[in-house]
C-alpha positions as CSV (number, residue, x, y, z in Angstrom):
1,M,-57.2,-182.0,81.2
2,I,-57.6,-184.7,79.1
3,S,-59.4,-188.4,80.2
4,K,-57.7,-191.4,82.1
5,E,-57.5,-193.3,79.2
6,A,-56.1,-190.8,76.7
7,K,-53.2,-190.7,79.4
8,K,-53.0,-194.6,79.5
9,A,-52.6,-194.3,75.6
10,L,-49.9,-191.7,75.5
11,Y,-48.0,-193.5,78.2
12,K,-47.6,-196.5,76.1
13,K,-46.0,-194.6,73.3
14,K,-42.2,-194.7,73.0
15,N,-40.2,-192.3,75.3
16,V,-43.4,-190.4,76.8
17,L,-42.2,-189.4,80.1
18,G,-45.1,-187.0,81.2
19,M,-47.7,-184.2,80.1
20,G,-49.3,-181.1,81.1
21,R,-51.3,-178.1,80.3
22,G,-48.4,-175.7,78.7
23,L,-47.4,-173.8,75.8
24,L,-47.6,-174.4,72.3
25,V,-44.3,-173.7,70.5
26,R,-44.0,-173.7,66.6
27,K,-40.2,-172.7,65.3
28,G,-39.2,-171.0,68.3
29,Q,-42.7,-169.2,68.7
30,I,-45.1,-169.3,71.2
31,T,-48.7,-169.9,69.5
32,G,-51.0,-170.7,71.9
33,E,-51.8,-173.0,75.0
34,G,-52.6,-176.9,74.7
35,L,-51.4,-180.2,75.6
36,V,-47.6,-180.4,76.1
37,I,-46.2,-184.1,76.0
38,T,-42.2,-184.4,77.1
39,V,-40.3,-187.2,76.1
40,R,-36.9,-188.5,76.4
41,K,-35.7,-188.0,73.3
42,K,-37.7,-186.6,70.2
43,L,-37.5,-188.7,67.1
44,P,-38.2,-187.6,63.4
45,L,-41.2,-189.6,61.9
46,D,-39.8,-192.0,59.6
47,Q,-37.8,-193.4,62.7
48,L,-41.3,-194.5,64.6
49,K,-43.4,-197.0,64.8
50,P,-47.0,-195.4,64.0
51,Q,-48.3,-196.4,67.3
52,D,-45.6,-194.4,68.6
53,V,-46.5,-190.8,67.1
54,V,-47.9,-188.9,69.2
55,P,-51.2,-187.3,67.4
56,R,-51.3,-183.4,66.5
57,E,-54.6,-183.2,69.0
58,V,-56.2,-185.3,71.7
59,E,-59.6,-185.0,72.8
60,N,-59.2,-181.7,70.6
61,I,-56.8,-180.1,72.7
62,P,-53.9,-179.3,70.3
63,T,-50.4,-181.0,71.5
64,D,-46.8,-180.0,71.3
65,V,-43.8,-182.8,71.9
66,M,-40.8,-181.4,73.8
67,E,-37.6,-183.7,74.2
68,V,-36.5,-183.1,78.3
69,G,-34.2,-186.3,78.3
70,D,-34.2,-188.6,81.9
71,I,-35.7,-186.5,84.5
72,T,-34.1,-187.3,87.7
73,F,-33.9,-185.6,91.2
74,L,-30.7,-182.9,91.1
75,E,-28.3,-183.8,93.7
76,V,-25.1,-183.2,93.3
77,A,-22.3,-181.6,90.8
78,E,-19.5,-179.1,91.0
79,K,-20.5,-175.6,91.6
80,L,-20.8,-173.4,88.4
81,V,-20.9,-169.9,90.3
82,A,-18.5,-167.2,91.3
83,I,-19.7,-167.2,94.8
84,D,-19.0,-170.8,96.6
85,R,-22.3,-171.9,98.2
86,T,-20.4,-175.2,99.3
87,K,-18.5,-173.1,102.4
88,R,-19.9,-172.9,105.9
89,Y,-21.9,-169.8,106.4
90,R,-23.2,-168.9,109.8
91,P,-25.4,-167.9,109.9
92,F,-26.3,-169.0,106.4
93,K,-28.6,-167.7,103.9
94,M,-30.9,-169.7,101.7
95,G,-29.7,-171.0,98.2
96,V,-26.3,-172.8,100.2
97,S,-25.4,-176.2,100.3
98,V,-27.3,-178.2,103.0
99,G,-27.9,-181.9,103.5
100,H,-28.9,-184.8,105.7
101,K,-25.8,-186.6,107.4
102,D,-26.0,-189.2,104.8
103,I,-26.5,-187.6,101.7
104,T,-24.8,-185.6,99.0
105,A,-25.8,-181.9,98.9
106,G,-28.8,-180.1,98.1
107,T,-30.0,-176.1,98.6
108,A,-31.5,-174.7,101.7
109,G,-35.0,-173.5,100.2
110,F,-36.6,-171.2,102.6
111,L,-37.8,-170.2,106.2
112,A,-41.4,-171.2,107.8
113,Y,-42.9,-171.8,111.0
114,H,-44.1,-175.5,112.1
115,K,-46.4,-175.2,115.3
116,G,-44.9,-172.4,116.1
117,E,-40.9,-173.6,115.8
118,L,-38.6,-171.9,113.0
119,V,-38.0,-174.7,110.5
120,L,-35.9,-175.2,107.1
121,V,-37.7,-176.1,104.0
122,S,-36.1,-178.5,101.4
123,N,-36.9,-181.5,99.5
124,N,-37.8,-185.0,101.2
125,H,-34.3,-186.4,99.1
126,V,-32.2,-183.7,100.7
127,L,-33.2,-183.7,104.2
128,A,-34.5,-186.9,104.9
129,N,-32.6,-189.2,102.2
130,V,-36.0,-190.2,100.4
131,N,-37.7,-191.8,103.3
132,K,-34.6,-193.4,104.9
133,G,-34.0,-190.4,107.2
134,K,-35.3,-190.7,110.9
135,I,-36.9,-187.8,112.7
136,G,-33.8,-185.9,114.7
137,D,-31.3,-187.2,112.2
138,A,-28.4,-184.1,111.8
139,I,-28.8,-181.7,108.6
140,L,-25.6,-180.3,107.8
141,Q,-24.2,-176.9,106.3
142,P,-22.5,-177.4,104.3
143,G,-24.2,-180.9,103.1
144,P,-21.7,-183.7,103.4
145,Y,-20.6,-184.1,99.8
146,D,-19.0,-180.0,100.5
147,G,-17.1,-181.2,103.8
148,G,-20.1,-180.8,105.9
149,K,-19.4,-182.9,109.3
150,L,-21.4,-183.4,112.6
151,E,-19.9,-180.8,113.8
152,D,-21.4,-178.5,110.8
153,K,-25.1,-179.7,112.4
154,V,-27.7,-176.7,111.6
155,A,-30.4,-178.5,112.0
156,E,-33.1,-181.9,113.2
157,L,-35.3,-183.4,110.4
158,L,-38.5,-182.7,112.3
159,K,-41.1,-183.9,109.1
160,F,-41.1,-185.2,105.9
161,V,-43.9,-186.5,103.2
162,P,-42.9,-189.8,101.9
163,I,-42.3,-190.6,98.4
164,K,-44.2,-193.3,97.2
165,T,-43.5,-195.4,94.3
166,A,-44.9,-198.8,92.9
167,D,-41.4,-200.6,92.8
168,C,-41.5,-204.2,93.9
169,P,-39.6,-207.3,93.3
170,Y,-42.0,-208.5,90.9
171,S,-42.3,-205.6,88.8
172,R,-38.4,-205.3,88.6
173,A,-38.0,-208.7,87.5
174,V,-40.3,-208.1,84.9
175,T,-38.6,-204.6,83.6
176,H,-35.5,-207.1,83.2
177,I,-37.6,-209.6,81.3
178,L,-38.7,-207.3,78.7
179,N,-35.6,-205.8,78.7
180,F,-33.8,-208.9,78.1
181,L,-36.0,-209.5,75.3
182,A,-35.9,-206.1,73.6
183,H,-32.1,-207.1,73.6
184,C,-32.5,-210.4,72.2
185,L,-34.7,-208.7,69.6
186,G,-31.8,-206.5,68.7
187,S,-33.8,-203.4,69.8
188,K,-32.1,-200.7,71.5
189,F,-34.8,-199.7,73.5
190,R,-35.0,-200.3,77.1
191,F,-37.8,-200.2,79.8
192,K,-38.0,-198.3,83.2
193,Y,-40.3,-199.3,85.7
194,G,-43.0,-196.7,85.2
195,I,-46.7,-196.0,83.8
196,E,-45.6,-197.2,79.9
197,V,-44.8,-200.8,81.5
198,F,-47.5,-201.2,84.2
199,G,-50.2,-199.0,84.2
200,E,-51.2,-196.9,87.3
201,M,-48.5,-195.7,89.7
202,P,-49.4,-193.8,93.2
203,E,-49.4,-190.2,92.9
204,N,-47.0,-187.8,94.4
205,K,-47.5,-184.1,94.8
206,V,-44.6,-183.0,96.8
207,D,-41.1,-183.6,97.3
208,C,-40.6,-181.7,100.7
209,A,-39.1,-182.0,104.3
210,I,-38.7,-179.9,107.3
211,A,-35.9,-179.6,109.5
212,K,-36.2,-177.9,113.2
213,L,-33.2,-175.0,113.4
214,R,-30.8,-174.5,115.9
215,N,-31.0,-170.9,117.5
216,N,-29.5,-168.4,115.3
217,T,-28.2,-170.3,112.3
218,A,-30.3,-169.3,109.5
219,D,-31.3,-166.4,108.0
220,P,-34.3,-166.0,105.7
221,E,-32.5,-164.0,102.7
222,L,-32.2,-165.9,99.4
223,L,-28.6,-165.1,98.9
224,E,-28.3,-162.8,95.7
225,L,-32.2,-162.4,95.3
226,G,-33.5,-160.8,98.2
227,H,-36.4,-161.6,100.7
228,I,-39.4,-163.6,99.9
229,I,-42.8,-160.9,100.9
230,S,-45.6,-163.1,99.4
231,V,-46.5,-166.8,98.2
232,D,-48.4,-167.1,95.1
233,T,-49.4,-169.3,92.3
234,V,-48.0,-169.2,88.9
235,K,-49.1,-168.6,85.0
236,L,-48.1,-169.9,81.7
237,G,-45.2,-167.9,80.4
238,E,-44.2,-166.3,83.4
239,S,-40.7,-165.7,84.4
240,V,-39.3,-167.5,87.2
241,M,-36.1,-167.5,89.3
242,K,-34.2,-169.4,92.2
243,S,-31.2,-169.0,93.9
244,G,-29.7,-172.6,94.0
245,R,-26.3,-174.3,95.3
246,T,-24.8,-175.4,92.0
247,T,-25.7,-172.5,89.7
248,G,-26.6,-169.7,91.9
249,V,-29.4,-167.3,90.2
250,T,-30.9,-168.2,87.3
251,E,-34.1,-167.4,85.2
252,G,-36.5,-169.4,83.1
253,L,-39.7,-170.1,81.4
254,V,-43.0,-171.5,82.8
255,R,-43.6,-173.9,80.1
256,A,-46.5,-175.8,81.6
257,V,-48.4,-176.1,84.9
258,D,-50.5,-179.1,86.2
259,Y,-47.9,-181.5,84.6
260,E,-47.1,-184.7,85.6
261,C,-44.4,-186.8,85.2
262,Q,-42.3,-189.5,85.9
263,V,-39.0,-189.0,87.4
264,Q,-36.0,-191.3,88.3
265,I,-35.3,-191.6,92.3
266,D,-32.1,-192.8,92.5
267,K,-29.3,-194.5,90.2
268,E,-31.1,-198.1,90.8
269,G,-33.3,-196.9,88.3
270,H,-36.7,-196.5,90.5
271,I,-39.5,-194.4,89.2
272,A,-41.7,-191.9,91.1
273,Y,-44.9,-190.7,89.7
274,F,-45.3,-187.1,90.3
275,V,-48.6,-184.9,89.5
276,D,-49.5,-181.1,89.7
277,Q,-46.1,-179.7,89.0
278,I,-45.1,-176.8,87.6
279,L,-42.5,-177.6,84.2
280,I,-39.4,-174.9,83.8
281,D,-38.1,-174.2,80.6
282,H,-34.1,-173.9,80.7
283,K,-34.5,-170.6,78.5
284,P,-33.1,-167.8,78.6
285,Q,-30.6,-169.6,80.2
286,K,-29.8,-172.9,82.3
287,F,-31.7,-173.2,85.2
288,S,-30.9,-175.6,87.1
289,A,-28.3,-178.4,87.6
290,P,-27.5,-181.1,90.3
291,G,-27.0,-180.0,93.9
292,D,-29.9,-177.4,93.1
293,S,-32.8,-179.7,94.7
294,G,-34.3,-177.9,97.1
295,S,-34.4,-174.3,95.9
296,A,-37.2,-171.8,96.6
297,V,-38.5,-170.6,93.4
298,V,-39.9,-167.0,93.2
299,K,-41.3,-164.9,90.7
300,E,-40.7,-160.9,90.9
301,T,-43.5,-158.9,91.5
302,K,-44.1,-155.2,91.8
303,N,-43.7,-155.7,95.8
304,G,-40.7,-158.0,95.8
305,L,-40.3,-161.9,95.4
306,S,-43.0,-163.8,95.6
307,L,-42.8,-167.4,96.4
308,I,-44.4,-170.3,94.3
309,G,-42.5,-173.3,94.4
310,L,-39.7,-175.8,95.5
311,L,-37.6,-177.2,93.2
312,F,-36.8,-181.0,93.2
313,A,-35.9,-182.7,89.9
314,G,-35.1,-182.0,86.1
315,S,-33.1,-182.8,83.5
316,D,-30.1,-180.9,81.2
317,K,-33.1,-178.9,79.3
318,V,-36.2,-178.6,81.9
319,T,-36.5,-178.2,85.9
320,I,-39.8,-179.8,87.8
321,A,-40.9,-177.9,90.9
322,N,-43.8,-178.7,93.4
323,K,-46.4,-176.0,93.5
324,I,-45.9,-174.3,96.8
325,F,-49.6,-174.3,98.3
326,N,-49.2,-178.3,98.0
327,V,-45.8,-177.6,100.2
328,I,-47.8,-175.7,102.6
329,Q,-50.7,-177.6,103.0
330,L,-48.8,-181.1,103.5
331,L,-46.1,-180.2,105.8
332,E,-48.4,-177.7,107.7
333,I,-46.4,-174.5,107.5
334,E,-46.4,-171.1,107.2
335,V,-43.9,-169.4,105.2
336,V,-41.7,-166.8,106.7
337,I,-41.8,-163.3,105.0
């Protein structure tokens, strides 16, 4: 949407996490389309240095600044809904607790075929433990955090798309030095390893993985939502839904597409850079919470539910989802419909 040079300039501004083509909102009303720039915290102009102020236009495209907090993988929290999605189910529907044997818990997304085999689709960080998993590792339902043990194995890790980061001991050391200097100067601002510090980072389009299912252990229906009947793209302003482990069935608004952002992938502060994503606003309700990672994101059509994305990250204000056609292409799958 904008040039590489313009993006670099924006990422150097304080608190900027990401950006994408999205809906402009003024005083609670949608006024058109433009460049939505997401920041950790939206500050008054008098608290910003001139170089940190986001301009009203970038390359003749109007901008809107949206506060999102810190964007992280959504794993794991206490359930917030009446139906207990953390229990053991056989067969289990999509939208309940699952996880690699060495993680906490995430959500079963949807079923697909990979080279003729029936597989479960969810996130890399749910099924493959952020690249640490080995092919054949046990996938449990419910996930370990929810009491799942090896006897609750329902599938085996079959394939995952590696999540790329640019983190290294050198860059980590530089970040620590920058933060030490900021502390000595009395600044409360702290750097995290990312574009704003080191420039370009490797791009990720997906956080996804598949696991080969045992016979008769899974049901393709999305719990409390129904069956997926098609696969589609999504447009700005469309309403979308998901069925997830923690918050159940929720509805949100697509605020930006072609969205890119930096995502904290672990408690140590490691960062991965994701591009070509969907940004979902937590309106009219909170769309997701930790534990909902891996949920299938769908929209309602006149014929039924259409799969549009795979939820993987977010904050208390927004949710980020992979575009479903990127997931399908990189995992080489065919969605069960």
